Structures are given as structure tokens and as C-alpha cells.
N, C-alpha and C positions, 0 to 999 in steps of 0.2 A: 503494500499499499504507500502511504507516503512516508518519506524518510527525513526530509527536512522541510518545516513548516516556518513560513514568514508571517508574523502577525504585524500589521500595520495599526498605529495607535496614533490619535490625536488628543489624547487626554479626556476626551468627553465620556460621559455616562456610559453611551452606548459602546464607545470604543473600550472602556473597562471591561464590559460584558464580554466583547471579542477577545480580550487579552485571556480573561479567566477560561473561557471556552476553547480558545487555541491551546492554551498550556495544559488543559485537561486532555485534549485529543492528542496531543504530543505525548503526554504521559502514558496514554492509554496504547498508543501506536509504538512507543519507544522511539518517537522520532527526534532529531536534532531541532532545536528552537532558535529561531533569530527574531528579534524585534525591531521595527524601525519606526521612527517618527520623523515627519518632514516639516520644517519651519519655512515660513516665506522669507525671501531676502528683503532686505530693507530698501525702502522707495522714498525719496524725497517727498513725492506727492503721494499722499495716501488717504484713505478714510479710516484706517486702523488708528485708535487713539494712541498706542504705543509708539507707532512710527512718527505720528505728528509730535507728540512731547519728548521724545528721546532724541539724543544723538545716535549716529549710527553704531558708535561703540556700545552705548548703554543698551540700545535695542537688542544687538547680537548677544549681549550678556545675559539680558532678560530672557530672550529665546532659548539661550544655551540651558538656563537654569530650568526653565519650563520642559524642555525636551528631556533633560536629566531626571525631573519627576516623573514624567510619563514612562520613561524606560525602566526607572527603579520599580514602579508598580508591575511592570512585566517581568522583571527579575524575581520579583517577591512570589508572583504568580508561579513562575518555574520552579523556584526553590520549594515552594509549599508541595510540590509533586516530586521533589528530589532530582530536578533537571537543571542543567546549566542552561543559559540563554546568552546568546550573542547580542549585544546591544549595539545599534546603528543610529546615528544622529545625521540627517542630512539637512541641506539647504537647497531649496528648488522653487522656482515659481509655479511649477505644476506638480503638486505631490503626487498625483496619480502616475506621472512619468517616472518619478523618482522611486516610488514603490516597485514598479515594474522593472526597472534597471536593478534595484537592489536584489529582487528575486532572481534575476539572470546571475547577477555577480556572485551572489552566494550559492549557487546551483540549488535554490529551492524548487520544490514540486508542489506546493499548495500555497496560496496567499489566504490568510484568514483576516477578515476585516468586517466592521460594523456595517449595518445596512445603509446608513447615512449619517452625516453629521450636520447638515444644514436643514433648516425647515422654513417654510413660507417662501416669500419673494426671493430670499437669497438663493435658496435651492433651484428656484426658475431660471435666475439669471446667471449664477454661477455654475449650476450643475452639480452632480454628486461625484465626488471622487472615486466612490466605489463603482458607481456607474461606467466611469471612464475606465477604471482597472479592469471590470468585466468586459468591457467592449475590446480593451486592447491586448488584454494579456495572452500569452501563449500558453500558459499553465492554469489548472483549475484555481478557481476562487471560491472560497467558503464564505457566504454572506451570513452573518449571525445576526440574530435579535435577541434581546435580553430574555432569559428563561421566566417562565411563570413563576417559578418559586425560586428561592435562593439555594441552589444546589451546590454551590461553588463554594 
């Protein structure tokens, strides 16, 4: 079955559930586990409050800290199951491209990610990163939704 699973996380609640489910699957299959988080590069013109108020250096440091928090949660989920987890932090304009590239570079044979991170109008205008990964990935993608009960 699957031997190397890539879990994509953005720190959202939905993503946290995907991390738990992906780690549980890796544990059940005896698969290797890698987690990736992708942050947006700094832009001088932006609607993101962090980019408007921060200098480029402080923005990058803030994003590094956030990414490290997201990846620490993935490491904890893996360790809970006795697994190690390779942690990867990327910066890219299009997270879906970076997720697929990371899966290729790490020789993963399954990508696990949450159903979506955006809601409402932002989902309509920006689209879903998960949809883009599903559309462009050459390997299987397991799309998760939160379980009905807290099984993890």
C-alpha cells in the first residue's frame, strides 16, 4: 500500500484533523511520514495585515514561527503513534504547487490534506488549495474531513 505519506498543514482546525488522520494512517500502514507547511512570500502591496504592518524581516520571522508551530503539531501527532516525522517548511506564492513539488522531491506516494481552508467569497475568488492539488497531482490525494467523534 502506501509507504511514504505527505501531510500538508496550514495550522487550521481542519488541517489539524488531517494531521491526526494522516498520522494514524501512517501508523496503521507502517509508512514513513513527512509534513509540509507553505507560507506566502512577503509582498509590499497586500491585504494581509501582517504584511502591511511588518517589515519583510519581521514578517518572515513571524511566518517561520507560525510554520514551526504547525509542524510541531505534526511531529506530536506522529510521536503519539511512535513514528518519526520529517518536517518541511516552504515559502511559495502557490501552496498547491509547493505541496506537489515536495511530494515529488520526497518520493511520497500519498498526499493527505484537509478538504478546504477557505470559506465564503475567499474560496470562490482564490479557490481551494486542496482542489488544485487534486487537479494537478500525479499521486493519490486523500482528502479528510473532521471525524464525527474525537477518535484520535
